[in-house]
N, C-alpha and C positions, 0 to 999 in steps of 0.2 A: 734699526728699523724705524722708518717714519710712521708716526701715528696721526699727525695733523699737518695739513698744508695751509699756509697763509699766503694768499696771492694778492698783492697790492691792496692790502686792507687799509682803509682810512675811516676815521670816526670823527663826527662833528656834532655839536649842539647848535642848531640854528646856523648862524654865520661863523661861529667859533669852531675852528678846526683843532681837534685835540692833537692829531699828529698826521703827517703826510703819509702817502701810500707806502706800505711796509710789507715786505715779503720775507718769509722764513719758513722753517719746518720744525716740528717738535718730534724728537725721536725717543724711543724707549731708553730709559736711563738718563735722559736730560733732567737736570734739577735746576730750574731757571729762577733766579732771583729777579723779580720785576720791581724796579726801583724808580724813584723820581719824587719831586716835591709834592706836597699835598695839593690835590686838585688837578693834576696833569692828565688824569684819565686811566689810572692803573685798574681801578675797580671796573670801569666801563669796558676796558679791553678784556678782562677776565669774563665778563658777561657775554661779550661778543664771541669769544672762543667757546663758551658753553652753549652758544646758540640762543641766548636769551636777549640779545640786543642786535638789531639789524645793522650791518655795516653801511656807512655812507657810500662807500664804493669798495670794490674788491670782493673777495670771498674767503670763507674758512671752510675747508673740506676735511672730513674725517676719512682716514684710510682704512677701508674695510669696516668691520663691526666693532668699532672702537667705543668703549664706554667712558664717559666723562663724569667725574664727581666734582661738584662745585660747592664750596662753602663761602657764602657771601658774608660781609661784615655783620649785618643785622640778620643773623640766621634764626629761623623760627622752626618749631616742631609742629607737625600736623596731628590731628586726632585729639580725642578726649580721654585716652587711656592713661596708663602709667608711664613714668619715665622709661622703664625697662621696655615696655611695649613700643614706645616711639623709636627707641634706638634699634630694637630688634627688627624694625621695618626694613633695615638694610638686607635682611634675609627673607624678604617677601617671596622670592622665587623658591627658596628652599622650603619655606612653610607650605607653599602650594603643593610641592612634591609630597611633603609629609601628609597633607590632607588626602591626596590621591591614594597614598599608601593605606591610610586608615580606612578609606572607602573600600578599597580592594580587599583589605583584611576582613572587613565585615561581610563582603560578598562571599569570600572564601569560607568563612565560618558558617554562613547560611547554606553553602553548597550551590550558590548561584553563579559562581565564577566560570566563565568559558576558558578553554585552553589558552586563548589569546590573552585573557585577563591574568592568568598565572604567569605567562611570559612577560606581560607588561609589569606585573608586580616585581618580578625578579630584576627587570631592567631598572625600574625606579628605585628599588632598594639599593642596588649598586651605585646608581647615580647619586642618591642621597648620601650614602657613605663616602663616596669619592669627593663630594663637595663639602664634607665636614659637617653634615647635618646634625650628627650626634654631639657636636661641640658648640652648637649655637649659644646655649645658655652660658657656657664657660667663656666664650669669646665676648659676649655682651658684658658679663660681670667684669672681665679683665679690662675692657675698654672704658667702662664707667669708672672703675677704680683709677685707671690711668689719667682721666681728666679731672679727678678729684672728688668723685662722689663716694660717700660711705655706703655700705651695703644696706643700711637702714633707710636710705633715701631712694632705693631702686623702685619702690612701689608708689612713690610720690606722684600725685596726679599732674599731668602736663599743665593743666589749667592754673596751678598755683606756683609754677616755676618762675623765678625771676628772669630778667633778660640775660643776665650773665650765665645762669644755669642752663637756659635754653641754648645759648651759644656753645657751651661746653658739651652738652649732649649732642648737638648737631655735628660738632667736630668728631665725636666718637662714632656717630652713625656714618658719616662720609668715609671715615677711615675703614670701617667694617665692610663697606661696600666693595672695597678692593677694586676700584676702577682701573682702566688703563692709563688715564690722565687725571691727576689731582689738581684742581684749581683752588688754592687756599688764599682767602683774603683776610688778613690779620687774624690768624688762628690762635695767637698767643694771648689775645684779650681774655681777661678773667682767669688765667691759669696761674697757679702757684708754682714754686720752684720744682717740686716733684713732678707736677704735670708737664712743665716745660721740658724737663729731662726726658720724660716718657715720650712726649711728642717728637723730640729730636731723634730718639732712637727709632721710632716708627718710620720717620721720613728717611733716615739713613738706610733702613732695611727695605724700603719701598722699591719695587723693581720696575714700576712703570715710569711715566713722565710726570714731573711736578712743575707747576708754576706757582711761585710763592710771593705774595705781597705781605710784608711785615715791617714793623718798626723795631723788631728785635734783631739788632746787629749780630748778636752772638749766634742766633739761629740761622740768619742769612749766611754767615761765614761758614758755619758747620755743614749746612744742608745743601748748599748750591755748588754746582760745577759749571754753570753758565750764568750770564747776567744780561738782562735787557734793561736799558735806561731810557725813560721818556723825559726829554728836556727840549724846550724851545720848539715844540711841534715836530720833533723827530724821535724815532726809536733807534738807538745805537746798540748793537749786539757785541758782546764779548764772550769768547770761548773759554772763559775762566770764571771762577766763583766770585762772590761779592767782594771780598777783601782785595784779591788780586786785580779786580776790575777797577778799583779806585786808583791803584798804582798806575795801571795802563792809561786810565782816563787822564790822570794828572800829566803823565809823560806826553800823551797826544796833544793835550792843550798847550804844553810848553813848546812842543815842536811847531804847532800851528801858529803860536804867537811869534816864534822866531821867524817863520816864513812870512808872516804878515808884516812884521817890522822890516825885514829885508826888502820886501816888495814895496813898501811905502817909501823907503829910502831911495830905491831905484826910480820910482815914479817922481820923487822930488828932484832927483838929479836930471832926469830926462826933461822934465818941465823947465827946469832952470836953464839947461842947455838950449832948448828950443826957444825960450824967451830971449836969450842973449844972442843967438846966432841965426834966427829965422830969416832975416833979411841981409845978413852979412856974407863974408867970404865962405863961411862954413854952413851955408844954407842947405847943401846937399846932405851933410851929416845931420842937420836939424830935421830934414824930411825923413831920414832913416829913423831918427829917434821917435818921430811922430808915428811911424808905422809900428815900431816896437811897442810904443805906448798904447796904441789901439789894440794890439794883441793882448797886452797885459790886462786891459780893461775887459776884454772878452772872457778871460779866465781868471778874473780877480779873486784872490784869496780873501775870504771873510775874516774879519777880526773875531777871535774866539770869544764867545759870550759866557758870562758867569752870572748865575742867579744872585739876586740880592740876598745877603745873609745878615742875621742878627749880629750885633757887636756887643759882647757881654764881658764885663769885668765886675767881679764882686769885691767891693772894698771891705777892709777889715776894721778900719778906724784904729782906736787904741787897743793894744793887746791886752788880753786877760792875764790873770795870775796863772801860775804853773798848774794848779789844780782847778779844773774847769767845772767838774760835776762830781757829786758823791751820792750814792744810794745807801740808806741806813734802814735795815729791817723793812724793806719796801715790798708792798703788794699792790699790784695794779688791777683795776677792774672798774666796772660801772655800777651795776646793781649786784653783781656777784664777782667772785675772783676770776681773773683771766690768767694771771701768772704771778709768781713770786720772783724776786731778784736777789742775788747774793749781794752782800755789802761790797761796794766797789768804789774806786776813784778813777776818774777819766782825766788824763793829762792833756795839756795844751798841745794842739797840733795833730792829735789823733783823728782819723777819719773812719768812722764806724759804720759797717753795714749791719742794719737791724733787719733780720730776716726771720721767716717762719711761715707756717701755713696761713692761707687767707682766714681772717677772723680771729687770729690768735691774740691780737691786742697791740700790734705795732703802732698804729695811729693813736690809740689811747695812751700809749707810753709817751709819745711826743707831746700830746695835749696836756698830760700830767706834768711834764717838765715845764711847759709854758704856763702852768698854773691855771689852765682853763678848766680843769676838773681836779678834785682832790684825790690822793691815793687812798686805797682802802685801809692801808696800814703803813706805818713808817713815814719816812720823810725823804725829800730830795733837797740837796744843798748845792746852790750855785757858788762857784768860787769868786775870788776878788775880781771886780771890774768885768764880770761876764755879762755880755749883752746879747741875748738870743735874737735871732732873726729867722722867721719861719716861711716856708713855702708849703701850702696845703694843696693836696690833690683835689679838694672840693672847691678851692679858690673862693672862699667866702667873700661876699661883698662885690663880686664881679658878675652878678647875674641879674642886676636890676635895670631900671630905666635910665640910669645916668649914662653919659657918654664916656668913651674911653678917656678923653681929655680930662673930664671932671673926675673920673676915678683916680687919676694921677694927682690932680690938684687937691683932692680931698685928703690924700694920705701924706703928702709932703709939701713943704713950702717952696714952690717954684713959681716963676712967672709963666705966663702962657707961652711965651717964646721958648723958654727953657724946657717946659713940658713937651712942646711940639718937637724940639730937638731930641729929647730923650726918646720919645715915641718913634721918631724917624730911625733911630738906631735899632729899633725892634720892628721895623718894616711897616709902620703906620705913617702914611704921608697924606697930605692934602685933606680931603674930606673923610678919609679913613678914621681920623681922630674923633669925628663926630658920630661914629656908629654907637648905637646903644649896646651896652655890655651884654644885655640879655639876648641880643641877636648875633653875638660873636660865635664863630666856630670854636671847637675845642682847642685847635692849634692857636687861634688868635687870642683866646682867653689865657692860654699858657704863656704867650709872649708878653701880655700885659703883666701877669704875675711875675715874670722874670724881670721886667722893667722895674717893678716896685722893689724886688729883691736887690737889684743893683744899687738902690738908694739907701738901704737900711744901715749899712756900716756895722753890722753885727759881727761879733767874734766867735759866736757859736751858732752854726747854721743847723736848723732842723728841717730837713727836706723830705716831703712825703710824695713819692712818685713824680719827681720833677720832669721826667722825660715823656710822660703821658701826652699824647697828641702832638708831640714835636716831630718834625720830619728828621730824616737821618742826619742831614748836615747840621741842623740845629742841635741835635743830640751831641754830636761831636764837639760843637762849640761850647756847649754847657759842660761837657766832660773836661775839656781843657781848662775852662774857668775854675772848676773845682780842684783840678790838679794844681793850678797856680795859686789857689787860695791859701793863705798862711794861717788861718784860724782853725777851729775845731768843727767837725761835721758829724752829725748823726743822720744817716741816709737810709730811708725806707724806699726800696725800689725792687722791681722785678727785672730791671735792665741789667743782665749779667755782664755785658760788656762794660757798662759804667762801673759796676761794683768791682770788677776785676782790675780796672785801671786806677780807680781812685782810692779804694779803702785800704786801711792798715790793720784793722781788726774786725772781728765778727761777733755780734751779739745774736745768739740763736734762741728763738722762743719756740718751745715745743713741749706739749704735755704739761702745761701749767708751770713751766720753769724757764727762766732766762739763764743761759750759760754763756760765759765769755771765752772767746778764743783769740789769743794775741797773735794773730796772723791775718794777712789779707784774704779777701774772698777767693782769689784764684787758688792760693795754696790750700785754703780750707776746703774748697770744692774738690781739688785734686786728691786730698787725703780721704775725704768722705767717699769719693767714687772708688778709690783703691780698696777701702775697707768693705764697701758693698760688693765689689767683684770677688774679694777673698771670701766673703760670707756666702756668696752664690756658689762659688766653687766647692766650698765645704758642704753646702746643701746638696749639690749634685752628686758628690761622692757618697753621701750617706742616705740619700733619698731612696726608700724602698720602692721597688717597681710595682705599679698597680697592674693587676691582671686585666687582660682584655675581656670585656663582658659585653653582653647586649645592652641596649639602651636602658637606663635606670627605670623608666616607666614600664617597659616590658618585663623586666626582672621582678619588680614589685608585684605586678599583676599575677605572676605565676607562683610566687612564694606563699606558703601558708602564713596565717596571721602571726604566729609565734616567731617565725623566721623574720618576718618583716619588722617586728618589734626589736628583735636582736640587732638587725641591720641598722635600724633607726638609732638605737643606743650607741652602737659602735661608730656610726658616722658622726653623731654629735660629739663623741669623744675625740675623733680624729680632727674635726673642724676646730674644736676648742684648743687642741694641742698645736695645730698648725697656726692658729691665731696668736697663741702665746709665743711660738717660735718666731713669728714675724716681729712681735714686739721686742724679743730678745735681740734679733738681728738689727733692728733699728737702734737699740741701745748700744750694741757693739759698734755701730757706725759712729755714734756720738763719742763713746769712750776712746775709739781709735783716733778720731779727729782731734781730741784734746790730749791724747797721750797718757791716759790714766791706766797704768799697768795693772794695779790691783783690781780695778773695776772690770777690765778686760778678762782677767783670769777668772773672776767670780761668774761673770756672764758666760764665759766659755764652758765652765763646768755645768751650769744650768742648761746651756744649749745642748751639750752632749747627753745629759739625762733625759731631756725632752725628746731627743732624737731616738733614744732607746725605747721610750714609752710609745712613740709614734710607730716604730717598727713592730712592737708587740701588738698594738691596736690593728695594724694592717694584717698581721698574721691571723688574728682572731677574725677579722673581716673576711679574709680568704676562706677560712673554715666555714663561716656562716654562709658565704656564697656557695661553696661546694655542697654543704648540707642541704641548702635550699634546692639546688639543682637535682640532687639525688632524690629528695622527697617528691620533686616534680616528676621525675622519671618513674618512681614507684606508683605515684598517683595515676600516671598515664597508662 
């Protein structure tokens, strides 16, 4: 079923045309990956589809009463209330229904309600229930937890939220709106791994239409079944997901190149024949060749164009000793402890994914290894002939008034000609090298940092979010460079595709502890997800069924004070038990991923005991509910 019609749509800024007229339709169930190099117009196209940017020509038409949810890159929340209030704005219509219900209830209690009012109340009550009005609070809590907010943060004022927090909250809100079409522009910014997995699950379950702009190749591959690519002022559509579209694109380019080369050879042959025989005995054949040549010129096949790409090779220089790194009684932190580390040794050639929740201390670990800050306790030992080389996500020293050229010359001993040649390999040509580093875009600054990395000849790479701001093609080039690199790597990244391709082991930081898993990220993630699914199945089998009751606010209003207190106590007990169960289930994931049998057995025993306690608490809760309703009936 078509939801959106695009009729010869074209967008331009001044005289710069972003893309030629383009027609398409967006149907329910379409999950479209919108891809292209930085600056080609992906965000502008999303804004045009949302009705926020007027087309230069053509039109965008919604089919029927279609609702569009749009998440821009720089998403902001409105209002001066709490985080929870801002996200709950997704249910503004439901809250309006609820207010009408409260007004009608008050009129009924006063005896002022007309028969029409009673009918209206019944209609609104059913509508509110059908729309899931009694589940609003639970949905908001679940969405906020999904994008990485702790429950203690739910009442945080919007005015004090950081840009990243606002972006995560805006993502939760637009998903809760459940529109017919979702337009998401870089929704993975600021998300940790748990939130990335949660978002992926939400998009896979979404039944409407999705247009997704993202630098997360893993998400594009998993969530898309269509691909639109903007390149060289045109939009090309593929009826397959992102990964398959790259294969099709490559095959089409190869075929077009073959046809172009065949055509050029034919043109050369015709021109040579015409030149040699135009005034000779074969002049008639030459005239025929001229006519054929004219037809070829009318339908000439264009040479396939390919965007300029960075050229990256990371040299290793002299190899290190077999033991590259060792931790001894190590504790990492700044003013307080972030996490402790087991004693470990890292061998040459290992490529380590350093992962964990945002703020757990991954970057601090890299800086401690670089001796930029001291450990809180213990020591880090570098092996024989180990020479670290670092890539920082903050790219220190590349935000000032110096030019790109001077930024290179200040770090390494090169002639101006050599520095220009190096920068050319990273797409800085002509006057581009004279740009001030403070005026660079995020992608340009990342390319300068990669240019510097390519000169360092380190045999231990410490990389902190190296794919941030890089377009998809540059990410793939960096990925291949890391695969080809013969040294040792510590890699902090949220790029799951990069981690799956490059890494050989995982260091997982969580709950104040670093644990080592001697397997690549892909296998680590597979085992963790299998353990989580097994835990969820166990939970579903033993989860006591909650009785269907009226809304909590109505229930509490009608219960005597003593019954309310009993309910409060029981609900606190239930919440505490469920929180501990969640902790145990997380620990089971860790134990299962690392294959610790004794730990799994102990946690499983505690899990079963807590389940029994939870069932008993729910039984008592049911009794309290029943008793309260009986007292309510006797009082009436």
